[in-house]
C-alpha positions, 0 to 999 in steps of 0.5 A: 080135079078136087073132091067137088069137081070129081063128084060133079063129074060122076053125077053128070056121068050117071045122068048121061044118056050113055051107060057108065061102064066101070071096071073094078079095081083093087090097088094102085096098079090095077087102077093105073092100067084101067085109068089109062085106057081112052074109054075109062071115065071113072074108077070103081073099087071092088070090095071083094077084090081088095079083101082078098088081096089083103087076106080077108074074106069078103065082108070081113075087112075092117073099115080103116083097112078098106079106107087105107086101100081106097085112099091108095086107089084115089091117090093113083088117079085123077079120075072120080073114084066110087067105092065099095063100102060093104054095108056102110059098117056100124055108122054109115054116115060116118064112113061116108064122111071119112070116105069123102075125106080121102077123096071118094065121091061115090059108093056102093052100100048094100042092104044085105036084106036088113029090115026095110026101115033100117036099110032106109035109115042107112041111106038117109044117114049117108045122104045127111053126112054127104050134104053136111060135107057140101059134096054131091055124093053119088050113092049107088044104094045096093039092094040084095033083094034079087041076089039074096032073096028067096022064092021065084024072081017074080017075088023077089022084083017087088021087093027090089023095087020097094026098097029102090024107090025108098032109096031114091026118095032118100036121095041116093043117086042110083039104085044097084040091083045085082042079079037083074039079068033079063030084058023082061025084068029090067024093063019092069024095073025101069018102068017103076024106078025111072030111066038112069036110076038103076045099075047093074053088075055085068055077069056071064049070061047077062045082057050086054052093056049096049042092051042095058043102055037101050033099056035105060040102065045108067051104070054097069060094073063088074065087081070081083069078076075083073080080078078073078079073070086077071088071077086066072091069067096069072095062073095060066102063065105060072102053069106055062112057065112050070113047063117051058120056063119061058116068058112068051115072046109075043108078050104085050107091053102095058101102055 
């Protein structure tokens, strides 16, 4: 698939009645493992996981380093790749142009609760850059109004909705709202923003993917939690090997 076809495929997955489940990856081998599963329709990168694998703190990875790592992932699969691009860096439009150049067809870009007008301007710049490249780029515009906001949830939700509505008006495909975990809040946000316009992260204690789908959520991802589970498995195995020193005989083979 070329970049245009991949972008159109990701757009169709976002608009489909079935929730799109994306398993976040961080390098070529994690990409191949996930891409080979029958249920995989698209690949999402995890910025936190890529940064950790390269020795950076989350949000501290230089743009070129991030793009180089993402390009390895794009080349490892024929599936559409949507990338975590932090806050878009200094020039969000230029960041997206460079991401499209390496085959990325969607991205998470977070507002980090920057001033409202500045956040909206960033989304506007991203959409303009994608349109100039002739690609129906799938911007999953993230607002941290719930995750980083203060006060009770009832006070953070209106800000998330305000920002989400503005991002969609500028052309974002979806609004990504981390921390949207309970049924009542999801129902309220979907009623305000519309079905198939909101994406979430699957966290311990949150609704199931099927429940989110029922309520009209378009996409669910899992961020750095996938890498965390993987590394805990490595740690457990290493601990066993310090004991018995033997790989388990029932170790399953990778497909």
